[in-house]
PDB file of N, CA, C and O in Angstrom:
ATOM      1  N   MET A   1     151.868 156.545 150.265  1.00  0.00           N
ATOM      2  CA  MET A   1     151.789 157.134 149.460  1.00  0.00           C
ATOM      3  C   MET A   1     152.833 157.939 148.832  1.00  0.00           C
ATOM      4  O   MET A   1     152.559 159.128 148.998  1.00  0.00           O
ATOM      5  N   THR A   2     153.769 157.801 148.268  1.00  0.00           N
ATOM      6  CA  THR A   2     154.925 157.998 147.864  1.00  0.00           C
ATOM      7  C   THR A   2     154.813 158.426 146.478  1.00  0.00           C
ATOM      8  O   THR A   2     154.253 157.680 145.673  1.00  0.00           O
ATOM      9  N   THR A   3     155.391 159.801 146.034  1.00  0.00           N
ATOM     10  CA  THR A   3     154.750 160.602 144.999  1.00  0.00           C
ATOM     11  C   THR A   3     156.162 160.574 143.859  1.00  0.00           C
ATOM     12  O   THR A   3     157.248 160.741 144.413  1.00  0.00           O
ATOM     13  N   LYS A   4     156.178 160.418 142.659  1.00  0.00           N
ATOM     14  CA  LYS A   4     157.144 160.997 141.572  1.00  0.00           C
ATOM     15  C   LYS A   4     158.070 161.329 142.175  1.00  0.00           C
ATOM     16  O   LYS A   4     158.959 160.540 142.495  1.00  0.00           O
ATOM     17  N   ASN A   5     158.075 162.998 142.565  1.00  0.00           N
ATOM     18  CA  ASN A   5     158.939 163.748 143.298  1.00  0.00           C
ATOM     19  C   ASN A   5     159.933 163.395 144.364  1.00  0.00           C
ATOM     20  O   ASN A   5     161.109 163.759 144.394  1.00  0.00           O
ATOM     21  N   GLU A   6     159.269 162.589 145.291  1.00  0.00           N
ATOM     22  CA  GLU A   6     159.502 162.067 146.595  1.00  0.00           C
ATOM     23  C   GLU A   6     160.687 161.253 146.156  1.00  0.00           C
ATOM     24  O   GLU A   6     161.846 161.331 146.561  1.00  0.00           O
ATOM     25  N   VAL A   7     159.916 160.070 144.803  1.00  0.00           N
ATOM     26  CA  VAL A   7     160.936 158.935 144.459  1.00  0.00           C
ATOM     27  C   VAL A   7     162.021 159.415 144.261  1.00  0.00           C
ATOM     28  O   VAL A   7     163.009 159.019 144.878  1.00  0.00           O
ATOM     29  N   ILE A   8     162.070 160.375 143.357  1.00  0.00           N
ATOM     30  CA  ILE A   8     163.440 161.086 142.615  1.00  0.00           C
ATOM     31  C   ILE A   8     164.278 162.251 143.593  1.00  0.00           C
ATOM     32  O   ILE A   8     165.416 162.721 143.559  1.00  0.00           O
ATOM     33  N   ASN A   9     163.134 162.436 144.434  1.00  0.00           N
ATOM     34  CA  ASN A   9     164.518 163.290 145.604  1.00  0.00           C
ATOM     35  C   ASN A   9     165.022 162.282 146.590  1.00  0.00           C
ATOM     36  O   ASN A   9     166.189 162.477 146.931  1.00  0.00           O
ATOM     37  N   LEU A  10     164.553 161.472 147.015  1.00  0.00           N
ATOM     38  CA  LEU A  10     165.286 159.944 147.965  1.00  0.00           C
ATOM     39  C   LEU A  10     166.751 159.373 146.942  1.00  0.00           C
ATOM     40  O   LEU A  10     167.907 159.257 147.349  1.00  0.00           O
ATOM     41  N   ILE A  11     166.279 159.116 145.672  1.00  0.00           N
ATOM     42  CA  ILE A  11     167.582 158.546 145.152  1.00  0.00           C
ATOM     43  C   ILE A  11     168.702 159.428 144.834  1.00  0.00           C
ATOM     44  O   ILE A  11     169.851 159.274 145.250  1.00  0.00           O
ATOM     45  N   LYS A  12     168.293 160.358 144.073  1.00  0.00           N
ATOM     46  CA  LYS A  12     169.114 161.556 144.599  1.00  0.00           C
ATOM     47  C   LYS A  12     169.931 161.877 145.401  1.00  0.00           C
ATOM     48  O   LYS A  12     171.034 162.371 145.163  1.00  0.00           O
ATOM     49  N   GLN A  13     169.329 161.551 146.725  1.00  0.00           N
ATOM     50  CA  GLN A  13     170.623 161.827 147.584  1.00  0.00           C
ATOM     51  C   GLN A  13     171.292 161.322 148.059  1.00  0.00           C
ATOM     52  O   GLN A  13     172.269 161.779 148.653  1.00  0.00           O
ATOM     53  N   LYS A  14     170.820 159.683 147.889  1.00  0.00           N
ATOM     54  CA  LYS A  14     171.677 158.510 147.644  1.00  0.00           C
ATOM     55  C   LYS A  14     172.353 158.461 146.886  1.00  0.00           C
ATOM     56  O   LYS A  14     173.549 158.234 147.072  1.00  0.00           O
ATOM     57  N   ILE A  15     171.970 158.604 146.070  1.00  0.00           N
ATOM     58  CA  ILE A  15     173.047 158.744 144.404  1.00  0.00           C
ATOM     59  C   ILE A  15     172.943 160.302 143.766  1.00  0.00           C
ATOM     60  O   ILE A  15     172.020 160.718 143.066  1.00  0.00           O
ATOM     61  N   ALA A  16     174.143 161.054 144.199  1.00  0.00           N
ATOM     62  CA  ALA A  16     173.794 162.619 143.835  1.00  0.00           C
ATOM     63  C   ALA A  16     173.960 162.947 142.554  1.00  0.00           C
ATOM     64  O   ALA A  16     173.514 164.021 142.149  1.00  0.00           O
ATOM     65  N   ASP A  17     174.486 162.261 141.887  1.00  0.00           N
ATOM     66  CA  ASP A  17     175.215 162.363 140.337  1.00  0.00           C
ATOM     67  C   ASP A  17     174.082 161.518 139.564  1.00  0.00           C
ATOM     68  O   ASP A  17     174.304 161.394 138.360  1.00  0.00           O
ATOM     69  N   SER A  18     173.215 161.076 139.921  1.00  0.00           N
ATOM     70  CA  SER A  18     171.717 160.120 138.879  1.00  0.00           C
ATOM     71  C   SER A  18     171.044 161.049 138.540  1.00  0.00           C
ATOM     72  O   SER A  18     170.881 162.161 139.041  1.00  0.00           O
ATOM     73  N   GLU A  19     170.344 160.223 137.012  1.00  0.00           N
ATOM     74  CA  GLU A  19     169.382 160.637 136.134  1.00  0.00           C
ATOM     75  C   GLU A  19     168.279 159.825 137.013  1.00  0.00           C
ATOM     76  O   GLU A  19     168.640 158.724 137.430  1.00  0.00           O
ATOM     77  N   VAL A  20     167.042 160.244 137.313  1.00  0.00           N
ATOM     78  CA  VAL A  20     166.211 159.288 137.934  1.00  0.00           C
ATOM     79  C   VAL A  20     164.474 159.765 136.447  1.00  0.00           C
ATOM     80  O   VAL A  20     164.091 160.836 135.975  1.00  0.00           O
ATOM     81  N   TYR A  21     164.052 158.513 136.290  1.00  0.00           N
ATOM     82  CA  TYR A  21     162.945 158.555 135.894  1.00  0.00           C
ATOM     83  C   TYR A  21     161.915 157.620 136.662  1.00  0.00           C
ATOM     84  O   TYR A  21     162.216 156.437 136.821  1.00  0.00           O
ATOM     85  N   VAL A  22     160.467 158.213 137.241  1.00  0.00           N
ATOM     86  CA  VAL A  22     159.600 157.519 137.588  1.00  0.00           C
ATOM     87  C   VAL A  22     158.304 157.224 136.832  1.00  0.00           C
ATOM     88  O   VAL A  22     157.797 158.273 136.436  1.00  0.00           O
ATOM     89  N   GLU A  23     157.708 156.292 136.554  1.00  0.00           N
ATOM     90  CA  GLU A  23     156.736 155.770 135.952  1.00  0.00           C
ATOM     91  C   GLU A  23     155.715 155.133 137.023  1.00  0.00           C
ATOM     92  O   GLU A  23     155.939 154.023 137.504  1.00  0.00           O
ATOM     93  N   ASN A  24     154.347 156.048 137.443  1.00  0.00           N
ATOM     94  CA  ASN A  24     153.467 154.836 138.192  1.00  0.00           C
ATOM     95  C   ASN A  24     152.910 153.824 136.762  1.00  0.00           C
ATOM     96  O   ASN A  24     152.397 154.287 135.743  1.00  0.00           O
ATOM     97  N   LEU A  25     153.151 152.531 137.011  1.00  0.00           N
ATOM     98  CA  LEU A  25     152.134 151.361 136.754  1.00  0.00           C
ATOM     99  C   LEU A  25     150.915 151.174 136.830  1.00  0.00           C
ATOM    100  O   LEU A  25     150.134 150.797 135.956  1.00  0.00           O
ATOM    101  N   LYS A  26     150.662 151.555 138.342  1.00  0.00           N
ATOM    102  CA  LYS A  26     149.039 151.182 139.140  1.00  0.00           C
ATOM    103  C   LYS A  26     149.242 151.790 140.398  1.00  0.00           C
ATOM    104  O   LYS A  26     149.927 151.678 141.414  1.00  0.00           O
ATOM    105  N   GLY A  27     148.352 152.482 139.896  1.00  0.00           N
ATOM    106  CA  GLY A  27     148.176 153.602 141.698  1.00  0.00           C
ATOM    107  C   GLY A  27     149.116 154.511 141.583  1.00  0.00           C
ATOM    108  O   GLY A  27     149.699 154.981 140.606  1.00  0.00           O
ATOM    109  N   ASN A  28     149.206 154.750 143.067  1.00  0.00           N
ATOM    110  CA  ASN A  28     150.976 155.413 143.581  1.00  0.00           C
ATOM    111  C   ASN A  28     151.968 154.374 143.892  1.00  0.00           C
ATOM    112  O   ASN A  28     153.088 154.762 144.222  1.00  0.00           O
ATOM    113  N   ASP A  29     151.657 152.736 143.822  1.00  0.00           N
ATOM    114  CA  ASP A  29     152.221 152.307 145.066  1.00  0.00           C
ATOM    115  C   ASP A  29     153.177 151.124 144.316  1.00  0.00           C
ATOM    116  O   ASP A  29     154.082 150.438 144.791  1.00  0.00           O
ATOM    117  N   HIS A  30     152.534 151.174 142.778  1.00  0.00           N
ATOM    118  CA  HIS A  30     153.079 150.020 141.659  1.00  0.00           C
ATOM    119  C   HIS A  30     154.092 150.569 140.835  1.00  0.00           C
ATOM    120  O   HIS A  30     153.562 150.838 139.757  1.00  0.00           O
ATOM    121  N   LEU A  31     155.554 150.929 140.819  1.00  0.00           N
ATOM    122  CA  LEU A  31     156.078 151.943 140.025  1.00  0.00           C
ATOM    123  C   LEU A  31     157.673 151.234 139.602  1.00  0.00           C
ATOM    124  O   LEU A  31     158.354 150.356 140.133  1.00  0.00           O
ATOM    125  N   GLN A  32     157.855 152.082 138.407  1.00  0.00           N
ATOM    126  CA  GLN A  32     158.465 152.011 137.393  1.00  0.00           C
ATOM    127  C   GLN A  32     159.707 153.130 137.596  1.00  0.00           C
ATOM    128  O   GLN A  32     159.522 154.347 137.639  1.00  0.00           O
ATOM    129  N   VAL A  33     161.034 152.446 137.715  1.00  0.00           N
ATOM    130  CA  VAL A  33     162.324 153.515 137.981  1.00  0.00           C
ATOM    131  C   VAL A  33     163.516 153.210 137.320  1.00  0.00           C
ATOM    132  O   VAL A  33     164.328 152.284 137.313  1.00  0.00           O
ATOM    133  N   THR A  34     163.413 153.916 136.957  1.00  0.00           N
ATOM    134  CA  THR A  34     164.739 154.119 135.626  1.00  0.00           C
ATOM    135  C   THR A  34     166.210 155.138 136.806  1.00  0.00           C
ATOM    136  O   THR A  34     166.053 156.031 137.639  1.00  0.00           O
ATOM    137  N   VAL A  35     167.265 154.557 136.398  1.00  0.00           N
ATOM    138  CA  VAL A  35     168.362 155.255 137.098  1.00  0.00           C
ATOM    139  C   VAL A  35     169.606 155.500 136.576  1.00  0.00           C
ATOM    140  O   VAL A  35     170.174 154.412 136.479  1.00  0.00           O
ATOM    141  N   ILE A  36     170.156 156.194 136.276  1.00  0.00           N
ATOM    142  CA  ILE A  36     171.479 156.392 135.495  1.00  0.00           C
ATOM    143  C   ILE A  36     172.328 157.180 135.918  1.00  0.00           C
ATOM    144  O   ILE A  36     172.097 158.389 135.911  1.00  0.00           O
ATOM    145  N   SER A  37     173.698 156.583 136.458  1.00  0.00           N
ATOM    146  CA  SER A  37     174.680 156.840 137.263  1.00  0.00           C
ATOM    147  C   SER A  37     175.842 156.279 136.612  1.00  0.00           C
ATOM    148  O   SER A  37     176.023 155.309 135.877  1.00  0.00           O
ATOM    149  N   PRO A  38     176.717 157.358 137.200  1.00  0.00           N
ATOM    150  CA  PRO A  38     178.220 156.729 136.856  1.00  0.00           C
ATOM    151  C   PRO A  38     178.663 156.243 138.008  1.00  0.00           C
ATOM    152  O   PRO A  38     179.796 155.794 138.182  1.00  0.00           O
ATOM    153  N   LYS A  39     177.615 156.329 138.995  1.00  0.00           N
ATOM    154  CA  LYS A  39     178.311 155.453 140.378  1.00  0.00           C
ATOM    155  C   LYS A  39     178.294 154.411 140.391  1.00  0.00           C
ATOM    156  O   LYS A  39     178.711 153.667 141.279  1.00  0.00           O
ATOM    157  N   PHE A  40     177.429 153.940 138.634  1.00  0.00           N
ATOM    158  CA  PHE A  40     177.226 152.418 138.989  1.00  0.00           C
ATOM    159  C   PHE A  40     178.346 151.360 138.010  1.00  0.00           C
ATOM    160  O   PHE A  40     178.227 150.136 137.985  1.00  0.00           O
ATOM    161  N   ASN A  41     179.567 152.239 137.140  1.00  0.00           N
ATOM    162  CA  ASN A  41     180.470 152.154 136.856  1.00  0.00           C
ATOM    163  C   ASN A  41     181.359 150.896 137.483  1.00  0.00           C
ATOM    164  O   ASN A  41     182.130 151.062 138.428  1.00  0.00           O
ATOM    165  N   GLY A  42     181.133 149.534 136.787  1.00  0.00           N
ATOM    166  CA  GLY A  42     182.319 149.293 138.157  1.00  0.00           C
ATOM    167  C   GLY A  42     181.474 148.125 138.615  1.00  0.00           C
ATOM    168  O   GLY A  42     181.957 146.993 138.620  1.00  0.00           O
ATOM    169  N   LEU A  43     180.167 148.368 139.021  1.00  0.00           N
ATOM    170  CA  LEU A  43     179.531 147.182 140.065  1.00  0.00           C
ATOM    171  C   LEU A  43     178.447 146.596 139.724  1.00  0.00           C
ATOM    172  O   LEU A  43     177.625 147.288 139.123  1.00  0.00           O
ATOM    173  N   SER A  44     178.197 145.509 139.932  1.00  0.00           N
ATOM    174  CA  SER A  44     177.484 144.410 139.149  1.00  0.00           C
ATOM    175  C   SER A  44     176.062 144.675 139.114  1.00  0.00           C
ATOM    176  O   SER A  44     175.753 145.857 139.268  1.00  0.00           O
ATOM    177  N   LEU A  45     175.154 143.861 138.949  1.00  0.00           N
ATOM    178  CA  LEU A  45     173.974 144.795 138.782  1.00  0.00           C
ATOM    179  C   LEU A  45     172.796 144.609 139.990  1.00  0.00           C
ATOM    180  O   LEU A  45     171.673 145.006 140.303  1.00  0.00           O
ATOM    181  N   VAL A  46     173.710 143.857 140.361  1.00  0.00           N
ATOM    182  CA  VAL A  46     173.033 143.431 142.122  1.00  0.00           C
ATOM    183  C   VAL A  46     173.084 144.678 142.796  1.00  0.00           C
ATOM    184  O   VAL A  46     172.048 145.325 142.950  1.00  0.00           O
ATOM    185  N   LYS A  47     174.073 145.047 143.174  1.00  0.00           N
ATOM    186  CA  LYS A  47     174.997 145.884 144.092  1.00  0.00           C
ATOM    187  C   LYS A  47     174.175 147.475 143.310  1.00  0.00           C
ATOM    188  O   LYS A  47     173.789 148.332 144.106  1.00  0.00           O
ATOM    189  N   GLN A  48     174.018 147.677 142.079  1.00  0.00           N
ATOM    190  CA  GLN A  48     173.618 149.377 141.813  1.00  0.00           C
ATOM    191  C   GLN A  48     172.167 148.806 141.780  1.00  0.00           C
ATOM    192  O   GLN A  48     171.506 149.547 141.053  1.00  0.00           O
ATOM    193  N   HIS A  49     171.086 147.363 142.479  1.00  0.00           N
ATOM    194  CA  HIS A  49     169.987 147.880 142.489  1.00  0.00           C
ATOM    195  C   HIS A  49     169.786 147.892 143.548  1.00  0.00           C
ATOM    196  O   HIS A  49     168.657 148.310 143.804  1.00  0.00           O
ATOM    197  N   GLN A  50     170.917 147.359 145.163  1.00  0.00           N
ATOM    198  CA  GLN A  50     170.920 147.247 145.933  1.00  0.00           C
ATOM    199  C   GLN A  50     170.996 149.106 146.628  1.00  0.00           C
ATOM    200  O   GLN A  50     170.126 149.722 147.243  1.00  0.00           O
ATOM    201  N   LEU A  51     172.259 149.508 146.241  1.00  0.00           N
ATOM    202  CA  LEU A  51     171.551 150.973 146.429  1.00  0.00           C
ATOM    203  C   LEU A  51     170.569 151.861 145.875  1.00  0.00           C
ATOM    204  O   LEU A  51     170.613 153.003 146.331  1.00  0.00           O
ATOM    205  N   VAL A  52     169.757 151.645 145.071  1.00  0.00           N
ATOM    206  CA  VAL A  52     168.832 152.057 145.002  1.00  0.00           C
ATOM    207  C   VAL A  52     167.718 151.586 146.412  1.00  0.00           C
ATOM    208  O   VAL A  52     167.066 152.216 147.244  1.00  0.00           O
ATOM    209  N   TYR A  53     167.847 150.797 146.241  1.00  0.00           N
ATOM    210  CA  TYR A  53     166.732 149.741 147.342  1.00  0.00           C
ATOM    211  C   TYR A  53     166.793 150.805 149.001  1.00  0.00           C
ATOM    212  O   TYR A  53     165.872 151.249 149.686  1.00  0.00           O
ATOM    213  N   SER A  54     168.636 150.920 149.194  1.00  0.00           N
ATOM    214  CA  SER A  54     169.114 151.746 150.185  1.00  0.00           C
ATOM    215  C   SER A  54     168.137 153.210 150.098  1.00  0.00           C
ATOM    216  O   SER A  54     167.396 153.444 151.052  1.00  0.00           O
ATOM    217  N   ALA A  55     168.165 153.971 149.165  1.00  0.00           N
ATOM    218  CA  ALA A  55     167.805 154.785 149.054  1.00  0.00           C
ATOM    219  C   ALA A  55     165.981 155.323 149.246  1.00  0.00           C
ATOM    220  O   ALA A  55     165.452 156.421 149.420  1.00  0.00           O
ATOM    221  N   LEU A  56     165.379 153.714 149.086  1.00  0.00           N
ATOM    222  CA  LEU A  56     163.625 153.522 149.375  1.00  0.00           C
ATOM    223  C   LEU A  56     163.831 152.973 150.413  1.00  0.00           C
ATOM    224  O   LEU A  56     162.998 152.106 150.147  1.00  0.00           O
ATOM    225  N   LYS A  57     164.254 152.617 151.560  1.00  0.00           N
ATOM    226  CA  LYS A  57     164.104 151.017 152.134  1.00  0.00           C
ATOM    227  C   LYS A  57     162.729 151.730 153.202  1.00  0.00           C
ATOM    228  O   LYS A  57     161.953 150.902 153.680  1.00  0.00           O
ATOM    229  N   GLU A  58     162.521 153.032 153.484  1.00  0.00           N
ATOM    230  CA  GLU A  58     161.579 153.211 154.544  1.00  0.00           C
ATOM    231  C   GLU A  58     160.348 153.025 153.531  1.00  0.00           C
ATOM    232  O   GLU A  58     159.428 152.308 153.925  1.00  0.00           O
ATOM    233  N   GLN A  59     160.248 153.639 152.198  1.00  0.00           N
ATOM    234  CA  GLN A  59     158.800 153.785 151.468  1.00  0.00           C
ATOM    235  C   GLN A  59     158.541 151.994 150.908  1.00  0.00           C
ATOM    236  O   GLN A  59     157.445 151.593 150.518  1.00  0.00           O
ATOM    237  N   LEU A  60     160.022 150.954 150.996  1.00  0.00           N
ATOM    238  CA  LEU A  60     159.487 149.956 150.436  1.00  0.00           C
ATOM    239  C   LEU A  60     158.580 149.162 152.109  1.00  0.00           C
ATOM    240  O   LEU A  60     157.482 148.613 152.025  1.00  0.00           O
ATOM    241  N   ALA A  61     159.445 149.315 153.606  1.00  0.00           N
ATOM    242  CA  ALA A  61     159.446 148.684 154.646  1.00  0.00           C
ATOM    243  C   ALA A  61     157.985 148.978 155.006  1.00  0.00           C
ATOM    244  O   ALA A  61     157.262 148.253 155.690  1.00  0.00           O
ATOM    245  N   SER A  62     157.579 150.426 154.312  1.00  0.00           N
ATOM    246  CA  SER A  62     156.060 150.634 155.220  1.00  0.00           C
ATOM    247  C   SER A  62     154.855 150.435 153.920  1.00  0.00           C
ATOM    248  O   SER A  62     153.801 151.062 154.028  1.00  0.00           O
ATOM    249  N   GLU A  63     155.113 149.419 152.553  1.00  0.00           N
ATOM    250  CA  GLU A  63     154.317 149.621 151.589  1.00  0.00           C
ATOM    251  C   GLU A  63     154.266 150.608 151.164  1.00  0.00           C
ATOM    252  O   GLU A  63     154.051 150.085 150.071  1.00  0.00           O
ATOM    253  N   ALA A  64     154.253 151.588 150.951  1.00  0.00           N
ATOM    254  CA  ALA A  64     153.858 153.292 150.410  1.00  0.00           C
ATOM    255  C   ALA A  64     154.248 153.205 148.857  1.00  0.00           C
ATOM    256  O   ALA A  64     153.835 153.860 147.900  1.00  0.00           O
ATOM    257  N   ILE A  65     155.347 151.995 148.956  1.00  0.00           N
ATOM    258  CA  ILE A  65     155.844 151.646 147.560  1.00  0.00           C
ATOM    259  C   ILE A  65     155.602 149.799 147.481  1.00  0.00           C
ATOM    260  O   ILE A  65     156.137 148.946 148.189  1.00  0.00           O
ATOM    261  N   HIS A  66     154.694 149.633 146.455  1.00  0.00           N
ATOM    262  CA  HIS A  66     154.341 148.338 146.779  1.00  0.00           C
ATOM    263  C   HIS A  66     155.003 147.639 145.990  1.00  0.00           C
ATOM    264  O   HIS A  66     155.622 146.778 146.614  1.00  0.00           O
ATOM    265  N   ALA A  67     155.166 147.599 144.930  1.00  0.00           N
ATOM    266  CA  ALA A  67     156.287 146.876 143.713  1.00  0.00           C
ATOM    267  C   ALA A  67     156.737 148.113 143.143  1.00  0.00           C
ATOM    268  O   ALA A  67     156.282 149.243 142.969  1.00  0.00           O
ATOM    269  N   LEU A  68     158.115 147.298 142.849  1.00  0.00           N
ATOM    270  CA  LEU A  68     159.039 148.392 142.264  1.00  0.00           C
ATOM    271  C   LEU A  68     159.809 147.232 141.088  1.00  0.00           C
ATOM    272  O   LEU A  68     160.311 146.137 141.340  1.00  0.00           O
ATOM    273  N   ALA A  69     159.670 147.981 139.681  1.00  0.00           N
ATOM    274  CA  ALA A  69     160.373 147.844 138.573  1.00  0.00           C
ATOM    275  C   ALA A  69     161.353 148.345 137.945  1.00  0.00           C
ATOM    276  O   ALA A  69     161.347 149.204 137.064  1.00  0.00           O
ATOM    277  N   LEU A  70     162.485 147.605 138.570  1.00  0.00           N
ATOM    278  CA  LEU A  70     164.077 148.943 138.771  1.00  0.00           C
ATOM    279  C   LEU A  70     164.661 148.354 137.153  1.00  0.00           C
ATOM    280  O   LEU A  70     164.561 147.228 136.668  1.00  0.00           O
ATOM    281  N   LYS A  71     165.242 149.514 136.630  1.00  0.00           N
ATOM    282  CA  LYS A  71     166.362 149.708 135.672  1.00  0.00           C
ATOM    283  C   LYS A  71     167.183 150.626 135.794  1.00  0.00           C
ATOM    284  O   LYS A  71     166.935 151.824 135.656  1.00  0.00           O
ATOM    285  N   THR A  72     168.859 149.841 136.224  1.00  0.00           N
ATOM    286  CA  THR A  72     169.937 150.811 136.500  1.00  0.00           C
ATOM    287  C   THR A  72     170.710 150.578 135.169  1.00  0.00           C
ATOM    288  O   THR A  72     170.913 149.505 134.602  1.00  0.00           O
ATOM    289  N   GLU A  73     171.182 152.115 134.717  1.00  0.00           N
ATOM    290  CA  GLU A  73     172.737 151.855 133.400  1.00  0.00           C
ATOM    291  C   GLU A  73     173.546 152.728 134.415  1.00  0.00           C
ATOM    292  O   GLU A  73     173.356 153.372 135.447  1.00  0.00           O
ATOM    293  N   THR A  74     174.618 152.371 133.498  1.00  0.00           N
ATOM    294  CA  THR A  74     175.982 153.290 133.404  1.00  0.00           C
ATOM    295  C   THR A  74     175.731 154.019 132.789  1.00  0.00           C
ATOM    296  O   THR A  74     174.969 153.970 131.824  1.00  0.00           O
ATOM    297  N   THR A  75     176.373 154.964 133.241  1.00  0.00           N
ATOM    298  CA  THR A  75     177.366 155.889 131.672  1.00  0.00           C
ATOM    299  C   THR A  75     178.849 155.996 131.367  1.00  0.00           C
ATOM    300  O   THR A  75     179.724 155.456 132.043  1.00  0.00           O
ATOM    301  N   ASN A  76     179.079 156.837 130.151  1.00  0.00           N
ATOM    302  CA  ASN A  76     180.548 156.339 129.854  1.00  0.00           C
ATOM    303  C   ASN A  76     181.431 157.396 130.694  1.00  0.00           C
ATOM    304  O   ASN A  76     182.660 157.311 130.694  1.00  0.00           O
TER     305      ASN A  76
END
């Protein structure tokens, strides 16, 4: 099981200047995550998502996070 704060901290470690919002969809292993960062500027949606997935790779591999609905946004 991974807490909201753990998810936020892991993403912020990888993408330091990000705003991260986490919502439990079902239990603590089905999450909706929104990440907003200037680091995403100029990156494709796939590359943006890959950055976030890389921050959560251990939690996804161990199924501490079973399902992840991910939304990324750039800043101006």
